[in-house]
Every structure is written in C-alpha cells, then in structure tokens.
C-alpha positions in Angstrom: 41.0 51.9 220.3 41.6 53.4 223.8 41.9 50.3 226.4 42.2 51.3 229.8 44.1 49.6 232.3 41.2 47.8 234.9 38.7 47.8 232.1 36.6 44.6 232.0 36.5 42.4 228.9 33.3 43.8 228.3 34.3 47.3 228.5 37.3 46.7 226.5 35.0 44.9 223.6 32.6 47.6 223.8 35.2 50.2 223.1 36.2 48.4 220.0 32.5 47.7 219.1 32.2 51.7 218.9 35.4 52.1 217.0 34.8 49.7 214.4 30.9 51.4 214.3 32.5 55.1 213.7 35.4 53.7 211.3 32.5 51.9 209.1 30.4 54.9 208.6 33.2 57.4 208.2 34.7 55.1 205.2 31.2 55.0 203.7 29.6 58.4 204.7 33.0 60.7 204.7 34.7 58.9 202.3 38.5 60.3 203.8 41.9 59.8 202.1 43.6 58.2 204.9 42.2 56.5 207.8 38.9 58.7 209.7 38.0 62.1 209.3 38.2 64.7 212.6 34.8 64.7 213.1 34.6 60.9 213.1 38.0 61.0 215.5 36.5 63.6 218.1 33.3 61.3 218.1 35.7 58.4 219.3 37.5 60.3 222.1 34.7 61.4 223.2 32.6 57.8 223.7 36.1 56.9 225.1 35.8 59.3 227.7 32.4 58.8 228.4 32.8 55.1 228.9 35.7 55.8 231.4 33.6 58.1 233.5 30.4 55.9 233.5 28.6 55.1 236.8 28.0 51.0 235.9 31.6 50.1 234.7 30.9 46.3 234.3 27.4 46.2 234.6 26.9 49.3 232.0 23.8 48.7 229.8 23.1 49.8 226.7 22.7 53.5 226.4 19.6 53.3 224.9 18.5 51.6 228.3 20.6 53.7 230.5 18.6 55.8 233.3 21.6 58.4 232.8 22.0 60.0 229.6 25.8 61.1 229.5 26.1 62.0 226.1 25.2 66.0 225.1 22.8 66.0 222.9 24.7 67.0 220.3 27.1 64.0 220.3 24.1 61.9 221.2 22.7 62.8 217.9 26.1 61.8 216.0 26.2 58.6 217.4 22.4 57.7 217.0 23.4 58.4 213.7 26.4 55.8 213.7 24.5 53.3 215.0 21.6 53.3 212.6 24.2 53.2 209.7 26.8 50.9 211.2 24.5 48.9 213.5 22.9 46.3 210.3 26.0 46.5 208.5 28.0 45.3 211.5 27.0 41.5 211.2 28.7 41.1 207.8 31.9 43.2 208.6 32.4 42.1 212.6 29.9 39.5 213.1 31.4 38.5 217.0 31.2 42.4 217.9 27.7 42.5 216.4 26.1 39.6 218.0 27.9 40.3 221.2 26.5 44.1 221.2 23.5 42.3 220.8 23.3 39.8 223.9 25.1 42.5 226.0 21.8 44.7 225.3 19.7 41.7 226.8 22.0 42.0 230.1 20.1 43.3 232.7 21.9 45.4 234.9 22.0 44.7 238.7 22.5 48.1 239.8 20.0 49.6 237.9 17.0 47.2 237.5 17.0 46.5 241.8 
C-alpha cells in the first residue's frame, strides 16, 4: 500500500481497495510464485500516483464517473480488466472494502455536481 500523510480515511481506504483488487487478480490470473508479478506492482504504483495527483482529493468520485480521465489508455484498459474480474469477488474476500466501495460510488462530489 502507499499511504500518504494527509490522506483522508476515504483515500486510504481507496488505496487499500485498489491494492487488494489487483492482488486478487494477480493471484488468480497470473499465479506468481511469491507476491505480485511485476506488471501488477507497476499497476499499483501507477494507481497510487494517480490518486496522489487527483484534483478532487476527498471529493473524488468513482473513476468511471469522473470528468477527468487521468489514466493513460493502456493503463485504463488494465485497471478495467482488474476491476471486472476482482469486483464481484471482493465481496467474499474483502466484504468491508467492497461495501464501502459501493457506498463511495453512490456519493456525489460537490465539486463535480455543483
């Protein structure tokens, strides 16, 4: 994980959620001997960098609803693949994170929807 000083509880949880989703995907689809494969470690680092630079910070909407698409197209394809695979499986593996991710997705960002 990549916690940053000053991150809100929500952003820390979002960082943890993306790490767990990528880890689940990597274990099931890439089956590395130890830990995560290099591609998945790279994807985590990239996702954390995007969160670090997010202009909405605590008011961050779910990426699919964000008016600013900050992921490069190739990385967007990779993270979409991870989320499609891991999303349905997260409820069993990490129920708290899965439920909070769904709740966060229903919140409206004041900066976006004003």
